[in-house]
C-alpha positions in Angstrom: 200.5 141.0 68.5 197.5 138.7 68.3 195.8 137.3 71.4 196.5 133.8 70.1 200.2 134.5 70.3 199.9 135.7 73.8 197.8 132.7 75.0 199.7 130.3 77.3 196.8 128.0 78.2 197.6 125.6 75.3 200.4 123.1 76.0 203.1 123.0 73.4 204.9 119.9 72.0 208.1 121.0 73.7 206.5 121.4 77.2 203.6 119.1 77.6 201.4 119.6 80.6 200.7 117.0 83.2 197.2 116.6 81.9 198.4 115.5 78.5 199.5 112.2 80.0 196.1 111.5 81.6 194.6 109.6 78.7 197.5 107.1 78.9 197.3 106.5 82.7 195.9 103.1 82.2 198.7 102.1 79.9 201.2 103.3 82.4 199.5 101.2 85.1 199.6 98.3 82.7 203.3 98.6 82.3 203.8 99.0 86.0 201.8 95.9 86.7 204.3 93.6 84.9 207.1 93.9 87.5 204.4 93.4 90.2 203.2 90.2 88.5 206.7 88.9 88.2 207.8 89.8 91.8 204.6 88.4 93.3 204.7 85.2 91.2 201.3 85.8 89.8 200.4 84.0 86.5 201.9 85.8 83.6 199.3 84.2 81.3 196.7 86.3 83.1 198.8 89.4 82.6 199.5 88.6 79.0 195.8 88.0 78.1 194.6 91.1 79.8 197.4 93.3 78.4 196.9 92.1 74.9 193.1 92.7 74.9 193.4 95.9 76.8 195.8 97.4 74.3 193.7 96.1 71.4 190.5 97.6 72.8 192.2 100.9 73.5 193.4 101.0 69.8 189.8 100.2 68.7 188.6 103.0 70.9 191.1 105.4 69.3 190.0 104.4 65.8 186.3 104.9 66.6 186.9 108.3 68.3 188.9 109.5 65.3 186.0 108.4 63.0 183.5 110.2 65.2 185.4 113.5 65.1 184.2 114.1 61.5 180.7 112.9 62.1 177.8 115.3 61.7 175.1 112.8 62.7 174.7 112.7 66.5 172.5 109.6 66.4 175.1 107.7 64.5 177.8 108.9 66.8 175.9 107.8 69.9 175.1 104.4 68.3 178.7 103.8 67.3 180.0 104.8 70.8 177.5 102.5 72.5 178.2 99.6 70.2 182.0 100.0 70.5 181.7 100.1 74.3 179.8 96.9 74.4 182.2 95.2 71.9 185.2 96.3 74.0 183.7 95.0 77.2 182.9 91.6 75.6 186.4 91.3 74.2 187.9 91.8 77.6 185.4 89.5 79.4 186.0 86.8 76.7 189.8 87.0 77.2 189.4 86.7 80.9 187.2 83.6 80.5 189.5 82.0 77.9 192.6 82.5 80.0 190.8 81.3 83.1 189.6 78.1 81.3 192.9 77.4 79.5 195.6 78.5 82.0 193.7 77.9 85.2 191.5 79.8 87.7 194.5 81.7 89.1 195.4 83.2 85.7 191.7 84.1 85.1 191.5 85.8 88.5 194.8 87.7 87.9 193.5 88.9 84.5 190.1 89.9 86.0 191.8 91.9 88.9 194.1 93.6 86.4 191.2 94.5 84.1 189.3 96.0 87.0 192.3 98.0 88.1 193.0 99.2 84.6 189.3 100.1 84.1 189.3 102.2 87.3 192.5 104.0 86.4 191.1 104.7 82.9 187.8 106.0 84.3 189.5 108.1 86.9 191.9 109.6 84.3 188.9 110.4 82.0 187.1 112.2 84.9 190.2 114.1 85.9 190.8 115.1 82.3 187.2 116.4 81.9 187.5 118.3 85.2 190.8 119.8 84.1 189.4 121.0 80.8 186.3 122.6 82.4 188.4 124.5 85.0 190.9 125.7 82.4 188.3 127.6 80.4 
C-alpha cells in the first residue's frame, strides 16, 4: 500500500475538517448579522450595502487568488495582490460613504461597524488557518 493511501491528514469531501470552514467565517458572520440587525431595529440599508459589497469584494478576491495560482512571476503576483487589496478597501469604504449619505448617518454607522466586524472575523480566520496549516505539517 502506498503512503499516500495511508495518510489521514488530508480532509476528504465526505468528512470535512473544522478548518475547511475557516475561510468562510466572515460570510457566516454576515449571515448571522441579519437577524441581529432585524431584532435590534438597526438600519437594513446599512446591512444591505455592506453585505453586497462584502460579498462582491470576496468574489473579486477569489478570482484574483485563482489567477495568481498559475503565476510564475512573483513581482506581478505581489503587485496584483496589493492592487486588489486597495481596490477592495476602497469599494467597501465607498459603499459605507454612499449609504451614509443617502440613507442617513445611522445606516452608514451600521454599515461601518458591520464592515469592521467582518474584517476582524476574516483576519482572525486567515490567521487561524495559517496556524493550523503550519502545525499540521
